[in-house]
N, C-alpha and C positions, 0 to 999 in steps of 0.2 A: 471576668466581668466584675467591676467594683460593686460591693454590697454596701447598703446603708449601715451606719453604725448601730442602729437599733436591731438589726438582724445579726450583727456580730457579737453584741453583748446582750444576751438574753438570760435573765435570771431564772426563767423557766427551764433552761438547759443546765445551768450550773452557776453557783455564786463565785467560783474561782477563776481568776484570769492572770495571764502573764502579759504585761504591757512593756513597751519599749519606746523611747523617744530619742531622736538624734539632733545634734546641733546643726545649724545651717552649714551647708557645704561640707558637712562632716569634719569641720576644722577642730583643732584641739583648743576649744574654748573653755574647757573645764580642767585642763591639766597643763603639763609642760610641753610646749611646742618646740622641738629641736630646730625646726627650720627658721623660726623667728627669734628664738631665745626667750620668749615670753612665758611666764609661769602663772597659771590661773588655778593652781591646785586647790586653793582655798574654796573655789566655787563648788567643788565636789562636796565639801562639808555643808555648804549652803543647801544643796539639793537634798542631801541626807537628812539634815535637820528639818527642812520644810516638809518633806513627805511624812515625817513622823509627827510634826505639829498638826498637819491637816488631818491625820488619822484620829486626832483627839476631837475633831469637830465633825467630820463625816462619819457615817455608819459604814466605814470601810476600814478593814484591818490589814496590816502589812505582815506577810509571812516571811518574805525574803526580798532582798534588794541588792543591787550592785551599781555603784556610780563610777563610770569609766571616764576616760578623757574626753570623749565626744558623744557619749550616749549614756543612758541609764536603763536599768531593768527593775521592774517591781513585780512580785507575785503577791496578789491581794485577794481578799475575800469580801464580798459585798453582803452586808447584814441588813437586808431590807426589813426583816421582822423587828429588829431592834428600833429602827427608825419609826416604824408604825406605832410603837408604844410611846413615843415621845408626845408630850402635851404640846399645845400651841405655844405656851410660854417657853418650853424647852427648845422647840424648833426655832423660834425667833431669837432666843439667846445665842444659839449656835450660829445661825445665819448672820447675825449682826456682829459676830466675831470676825467675819470676813468682809461684809458689805455694810454700808451705812443703813440701808433700808429706807423705804419711802417715809414721808412725814407721818402718815397714818400709823405705820408700825412704831415709829418713835414715840408717838403719843400713847399708843396702847401699852408700851413698856413702862410707862410712868403711871403708877396707881392713881395719882391725883387727877391726871388728865384722862385716864381711861374711864373714870367715873362720869366724865362729862360727855363721853362718846355715845352716839345713838346706836340703835340696834343694827341699822344698815351698815354703819361704819365698822362695828365689831364683826358683823358677818363677812365684810370684805377682808378684814384682817385674817379671819380664819381661812378664807379662800386663798389668800396669799401664803399663809403658813402651809397649806396643803401643797402648794407649788414648791415652796422651799424644801419641804420634807422630801419630796421626790428628788429634788436636786442633791440633797444630802446623802443619798445612796446611789448617786449616778456617777459612774466612773469618768464619764466625759467632763463633768463639772469638777471632780477632784483633780483631774489632769489639767484642766483649764486654769484653775487657781494655782496649782504647782508651777506650771510652765510660765504663766504670766508674771508671777512674783519673781521667779528666778531671772527672767528676761529683763525685767526693769531694773533689778539689782545690777546685773552685768552691764547693761547699757549705761546706767548711771556711773558705774566705775570706769567704763571706757570713754564716757563723754560722747556717745554716739546715739543715733536712732536707727531703727530698722529691725529686721527679724533676727532672733537669736536661735530659734528652733527651726529645723528643716521643714516641718509640717506637722500634721496631726499625728498623734501617737498610733502605733500599731498594737494590736491585741490578739491574743490567742485564748480561746476558751479551754479550760482544763476540765475534762469531763469526768475524771475518776481519780482514784488514789495514785495509780501508776503515773498518770500525766502530771499530777501535782508533785510527786516525788522527783520526776525527771526535770520538771521546770525549776524547782527549788535548787536542786543540785547544779543544774546548768547555770543559774544566776549566781549562786554562791561561789562557783569556781571560775567565774569570768576573769578576775585578775590573775589567777594562777595560769589559766590557759593562755592569757595574753602576755605572760612573762613579766607582769608588773609586780608579782609577789612570789616569794619563795616558800611561803607557808600560809596556812589559813589565818593564823594570828596576825600575819603581816599584810593581809589583804585589806587595806584601809578602805573605809566607806562601803563596807558590805555588811549584810545582816549576820553572816557567820562570824566575822570578827567582833561584832557587837555582842553576840551571844556568848562567845568565848570570854570576852572582857567581863561580862556580867557574872559569869561563873567564877571569875577571879576576884569578884567584889569591886570591879571598876565600872562605875556608872557611866551612862552615855553623856558625853559632853557636847552640847549644841554649838554650832558654828553659825553665827549670824553676820549679816553684812555690817561693815564698820560705819556705815553712814545711812542717813535717812534718804530713801529714794523716792522721787516723785514719779507719777505715772506719765509715761510718754505715749502719745497717741499712737505712734507706730508699733508699740508693744501690745496694744489692746486688739483682740480679734475684731476684724471688720464685721459690720452688720449690713445685711442686704437692705436696699432701699425699701422703705415701707414696713420693715420688720421692727419688732419691739426692741429698743436699745438694751444692751446688756448692762447689768449693774456694774458700778465702778468698784474695784477692789480697794480696800482700806490701805492707807500708807504703810510702808514697811515697818515702821516703829510699832504700829499696832499689831501687825502679824507676828513680829518677833516676840511678842508677849505671850503667844500661845504656848501651852504646855506640850511637851513631847509625849506621845502615846507609846506605851511599851509594845514590843513586837508580840505577835501572836504566840501564846504558850503552846507547848507540845502536849498532846494527850494520847498516849498509846492505846487507850481503851476505845477511842473513837466515839465516845458518848457525848463529848462536849462539842457542840456545833461551832463554838467560837475558837476552837483549838485546832492545831495542825494534827492530823490523825496518825502520828508516829511518835515513837519515843525519842527524846532528844539524844540520848547516848547512842542509839542505833543509827540515827541520822548523821551524827558527827562521825561515826565510824564509816558510814557509806561515803560521805564527802571526802574524808581524809584518804580513804582507799582509792577512790576514783581520781582524786586530785594528784596523787602520786603517779598514777598511770598516765594521765593526760598532760602532765607538765611538759612543756616544750623540750626540755632536756632529757626526758625519759619516754618520749613518744614511742609506742610500739611494744612496750613491755606488758606483761600480764599481771593481774592482781594476785597477791599471795593467797587470798581467800575470798570467798563469796560473801559479801556483806549480808547479814541476816535479813535486812529489809528487802533486798532483791529476792531472797529465797521465799520470804513470806508472801510477796506479791507476785510470785511466779514470773519474774523478769529475767531475761537472759543477760548474764553478767558481761560477757565479751561484746555482745551487740550494744548493750547500754554504754559501755566505755567507747566503742567505736563511733557512736553517734554523738558523743558529748560535745564535740566541737561544732557540729552542724545542726544541733537540735532545732533552733528557731527556723532555719531555712528549710528543713526537711518537711515540716508540717506547715499548713497555711493558717486558717483562722481557728482551728480547733485541734486539740491534742487529746488522744485517748486510746484505749484498747480497740482492737478491730470491732468488737461488739458495740462499743460506744460510738465509734465513727459511723458505722452502718445505721445505727438508730438515728443519729443526728442528720445524716444524709436523707433518710426517709422523711424526717420531719420537715426538712428544707426542700423536699421534692427534687433532690439532686441525685445524679447517677452515682457519684462517688465523691469523696473528700481526699485532698492531697495528704499524703503521709501514711496511707494504708500499708504500704510495703514496710516502712520503718516500724509501724505499730506491730505488724506481725513478727518482725525480727526481734524487737526490743521489749515490748510491753506485755509479753506473755511467754511462757516457756512451753514449747510443744511437748516436752517430756512429761510435763505435769498436767497437761490438758488445759492450760490456761486460756486457750482460744474459746473454750466453751463457758468460761467463768463469766459471771455477771460483772458489772462495773464495780467498784469497791464499796466501801461503807459510806462514802460521801452522800449527803442528802441533797437532792436537786429540787 
């Protein structure tokens, strides 16, 4: 049964999510299509750049991503507490980097005009700022801006109207450290598993390649659309009759001026809430090891050693490698250890959650009693 988005993304359960979105008809609208000979590889750079630009506006941090030929993945963390500390002025500044804002907001942002506003008008602006603040840590709004801006760029380039994305994004709640690690590795290894890259460094438009580049002193280079794109009505999400109209996104030249936010840092101590709770070196070792095993030309071989991260989190190495290609399909709307899935099922008053069998095989080691362990150090 279809569940409402509010039930799938619940910050009371976890701030971590794995999201994915596909192009319409799953066509190669972001890469090279051998059937037609068209090459839209540059659009992958558009998506990578825009997701990092939007992270500088939203209270949403990006831990991992991979932009493929017809879909993209993001592992992100929602920082609601950070958004709640923003003042009204800060919220309006961020919101108007994406949307024009009503006339009342525009007047409030100009000190000379604000001094002429009445108490009722100022109270209304604060009310609108509270609405905007909630949207600025809402995954649906982040994805809406990302998808709409890319769709109108692509449609302007093609000179067409119509849908660019297949539908709304899919999401998985990552309930604990084990789920976060599995999702990040799954996302970072997407080009390798698809045979699009022979190495982590060569897997373009992924977070792992960006991190390795930064270690070599190579800064991230944004890729923006070469032309100003106007909003086409067919690219804007439809609004039900009688509903409040959605605000109009600013033109592309305004969005292209946004700064790119850095990727989330790694923090092996687990004390920094805004960091990935692993060490960068041990994560790179894990991804490199698993990548060599799951590469299409080396499928079926075993790793030469067990990555320390899997040992620390009591995760079964062979089972982890075996599910690397089917991770997203094995679980449904949530990923976690058996204990985490049981807890979430009880909260949702569900008999069970899909993926329990894989969780038992992969996300804990029976030899070390992982089934009885609590969820990791992640704060919910």
